[in-house]
N, C-alpha and C positions, 0 to 999 in steps of 0.2 A: 884776779880772776878766780872763779870757782872751778875746781878740778872736776872734769867730767867723770861720772861713775863708770865702772866697768860694765860689761854686758850683763853680768849676773845682777848688778845693782839695778839696771834698767828693768829686768824681768821682775825683780823683787819689788821695786817701786810700782810697777804696773799693777801688781796684785795687791800689795799691802799699803802703798803710799796713801796717807790721809785717812786711813780707816780708823774708826772708833769702835772700841769694844767695851762692854757687850752691846750688841744691837737689840732692838725691840724683839721680844719673844725668843731671844737667844738665836736669832737667825744668823746664818753665815753670810748671806748676801744682804745688801741694804734694802729694806722693804720700800715699796711705793707708798708714799703718804698722799693718798688720793683725796685731798680736801682743798677747798678754795679758801676756807677761813678757819679761824681757831678761837676757841672759847677761853674765857677767864673765869676762875672760880668765884671771884667776888671783886668789888670795886677796889679794894686795897691792892690786890694783885695787879689790876689794870693800872692804877696810879704808880705802883712800883715799876712797872714796865715802861710807862710813859716817861718816868724820871730817869730811865736808863740803868736801873738797878738790876733788871732781869734781862737775860739774853735768851729770847724765845721768839716764836713766830706769832704774827698777828693776822696777816692777810697774804694770800697767795702771790699777789703781784710783788710783794716785798721779799718773799723768801719761802722756802719749803725744806723740810728735813732731808728729802731725797736730793734736792738740788744742792743743798749745803754739802752733802756728802760728796757729790761730784766735784764741787768747787774745791773742797779740801784735797781731793786726789789730784786734781789738775795743778794746784799750787805746789804739791809735793813733787810732781813730775817736772815742773818748770823750775823748781828751786826758788820760788817767790813767796812773799808773805801771804798772798791771798790770790783768789781767782773769782771771777763772776761768770755765771752761765746765762746764755741768751737763747732765744728761740731760733736763731739762724746765725751763720757766720756774718752775714751782712748786718744783722741787728747788732752784733758785737762790735764790728769795726765802725759803723756809723755812730753808735752811741758813744764809743770811746772818743772819737774825733770831736763830737759835739760837746763833750765834757771839758774840752780845753780851748775852744775857740768861741769868739763872739764877733759881732759886727766890727770890722776894722782889722781883724786878725789876718794873718797870712800863714799859709800851709805850703811846705815844700814836698812835692810828690815825685818820686822817680817814675819816669815815663812808662816803664814796663810793669807797673802795678796792675792787678786784676782790673779788668775794664769797668766793672760796676763800682769798685772803690774809686777809680779815676773819674767815673761819671758823677759820683756823689760829690767829690771835691771840686771838680771843674764846672759842674752845671748846677747841682742843688745848692751847695754852699755859696756859689757865686750870686744866687738870687737874694741871699741874706747879707751881702756885703763882706763876705770872707774871700779874700783874694788868694791866688795860688801861683806857684812857679813849677813848671815841669822840668826835671833834670834828666839828662840822658842816663841810660842804665850804667850803674857802677861808677859814675863820674863824681868822685869826691871833690875835686877842684870846682866843678860846676855846682855842687852842693854848697860849698863854702861861699861861693860868689852869690848864691841865691838867697842867703840869709839876710833878713831885714830886721830893723828894730821891732817891728810888729809880728815877726815870725813866732809862732807858738808851737808848731808841730812839724816833725819830719816823718814822712810815711814811706815805707817800702815793704818789700817781701824778701824772703830768703828761704829757699830759692824762689825765683819768680815764675809766673805762669804766662806762657807755656815754655819759655826758653831756658828756664833753669839757671838764670844768672844769680850768683851768690855775692851780695854786696859785702865789702870789707866792713863788718860791723864795728870793729875797734876804731877804724878811721872815722866812720860816721859819728860814733859817740863822741870822739875827741872834738869833732867840729861842733857838735851840739853843746858840749860843755863850755865852750868858749863864749857862749851867748846865754845870758841870764834869761830864764823863763822858757827856753826851748826844750821841748820834750821829744822823745823818739818813740815811734811805734813800728813794730815789725810784725807782719803777717807771716807766721812760720808754719802755716798749714802743710806745705809740701815737705818740710823737714821733719816735723814732730819733735818732741823733746828727746826722743831716742837718738836722733841724729844731730840735733843742734839745740842749745839753750841760749837764746839771745840775752836773757837777763844776766847770764854769767859774763857777758861782754859789756855790761853797763846799759843795755837797752831798757827804757822805762816801762813800756807796755808791750806785751806779747799777745798776739791775737791768733786764734785758730778757728777755722770752720770745723766744728766737731762732727759735722756731717761726713767728713772724709775719713781720715785714718783713725781718729778717736773712736767714732762709732764703729767703723770697720766693716759694716755689713749692709750698707746701702739701704738702711731701713729707718733712719731717723735724721731729723734736721736739728742743728744746734750750733752754738758759737761759744767761744771762751775768750775772756780777756784776763790775763795774769799780770801781776805786778806788785809793787809795794802798797801797803794798806792805805797810806795817806793819799795816794793817787786813785786807787780803786774806790775810795769813799766818794770821790767826785763822780766817777763813772756810775756808781750805784745810785747816786742822786738822780742822774739822768735816766737810768733804767727804771727807777721807781715812777718817774713821770711818764716816760714814753711807753712803758709796759711790755718791753721785749724780753721778759724773763722766760727761761726754759720751763716747760711743764714737767711735773714729776715723772710721768711715764717716759718722756724723752730722756730725762736725766738717768733713769734706771737703765735704759738701753745703752746710753753712752758709758755708764759705769761698767756694764757688762762687757762692752767692747774694749774698754781700757785694760781689762784684766789680761787680754792677749795682745796688747799693743806691741810690746817688744818682740814677741814671737813673730807677729805678722810683718813688722817693719824690717827686721833682719832678713827675713825671707824675701821681701819685696826689693830690698837693697841689692841682694845678690842676683836676683833674676833680672832686674832692670839693667844692671851693669853688664851682665852677659848678653842681654838682648841688644843693648846699645853697641857693644863691640861687634856682634854679628851683623847688625845693620850697617855699621860704618865700613865693613869689609865688602859690602854688596854693591855691584855695579849699578843697580837700579835705584840706589839711594844717593841723592845729591849731597846731603849733609845731615848730621845727627847732632842734636843738642842734648847733652847729658853731662852734668857737672863732674861726673866721675871719669870722663874721657879727657885725655891730655889735649885734645883738639878744642875743648870748650874754653872760651875766653875767661871763665871763672875758675878754671881747674885749680890754680894755685891757691886762691882764696878759699875755695870749697875744701881742698885737702887740708888746709890749716884749721878751718873752723868746724868741719863736720866729721862725724864718726862714720856715717854712711851717706849715700848721695840721693836717696829717695826712690820712689817707685814710679816716677813718670818719665817717659822717654818721648822726646819730640823729634821728628825727622821730616825732611823734605824729600819727596820722591822726584826722580828725573822724568816727570810727566806733567800732564795738565790736570785740571779739576776732574774731568771725566775719568782719567786714568787713576787718579787717587781714589775715586769712588769705586772703581773696579777692584782695587786692592782691598779696600775696606770690606766690600761685599764678599770677597773670596775668603776672608778670615772665618774660621770655624769656631774658635773658642771665645774671643771677646765679643761682648755685645756692643752695639752702637748706642751710645748714651753719653750724656754729660756726667760730670763728677769724677771722682777718683778715690783711692784709698781703701776701697772695699775688698772683700775676699774674691770677688769676681773681677776679672780683667775687663776693662772698658776701653773703647776706641772711638775717636771722633775726628772729623775734618773740621778744624776751627772755621774755615771759610764757609761752611754750611751750618754748623751748630751755633756758633757765637756771632758770626759776622755776615750772616746770610743777606741782610738788607743792603750791604755795600756792594759796589762794583769791584771787579778785579783790581782796577787802578786804586780805588779807595782803600781796599784791603791791604794792598802792597804799601800804601802810604803809612799805614800803622803797623807794618812789619809782618803781615799775615799773607803768606803765599797760598795760591790756590791748591798746591799739591802738598801742603803741610798736614802732617798727621800727629795727633797726640795720643799716645798709648799709655794708659794707666794700668800698671801691672797688678794682678791679684796674687793669690797664693797658690795658683795651679803649678804643676810641675814645670820647671823652667825649660826642660828639653822639649816638652810638648808645645809650649808657647813659641819657642824659637822655630821649631819645625813648621808650625802653623804659619808663622810670618814668612818664612822662606818660601813656602808653597804659594802663598798669596802674592809674593813679589813677582812670580812668573806671569801674573796678569797685567803687570804695569806696561 
């Protein structure tokens, strides 16, 4: 296992990890290389490049200096050989999955994965002859039983969305290693490398929606896949074909956001834990899901694997859909919006935001109660956020 760095190392890596000096024009920050294509001084240079003797850019879909700088920093933060940047988190996870499956392959997916990832595996891939098995959250025995000779990939999140389940990564990797050709992919968006580094536990591929904590300011879309070079070369082949590379302006914004990643995440960890405890003690709250609470089913696993428990608190109010709406509308600080990980706190009712098209019965069948709230903590003062929530609970 790779030893986790101390807090100071997190902050130092956020600022300096993967940086190359000197930069063009002696700049402190990485400049935006705003170009779609690159020139060669003569045919000899072109031939040298094509023969693999030169490491340089050719065309924007295959790479960009600003994007490369972001990839180097993400690899440093995750402790991996390399990383690849994508136009969105979904572009990252779908391209990574496609790199390892073909017709006849089988994917094992934990049932509590992000709904769009689950949709891609269960519906899109199914159309192309890739089968799947859904495993109950955190069920390692179920995972072992689901592996087939044609299994190529195990997919999960840590923590999961919205309930914050933290899979025992060591146990998952041990199951995968018993079967030749089975790779593991973890979406660690909710954790960030400040709180958890899946690669240190043997996970093959680590995915992030850079839109969230990496960017940190709710102003850019992006995705990251990190892992060993020999596996990322396969992912890059797919990215070159599918075209989901991040643009240089987006890469610049994520690079800027990463400089303060550790500062923001440490603050969000502390605030979210305090908020979760305040909610758990309130009579209007039926249940709270936050992996830093002893009442959470993943508390032991999260305490062993994670340095902090993240900035998302999910809770069920002792009311109905309308009562939950009154609570959300009574909040003064967070905005009603999807996403998470930014400096602004955001709140949503999953029943309305993500599962609006389903009936109450259909939502409950997939584990979404009408009175469920997902609160994504920003960097506002924790006392202000908690006081705001307590006032709003009076409306329930």
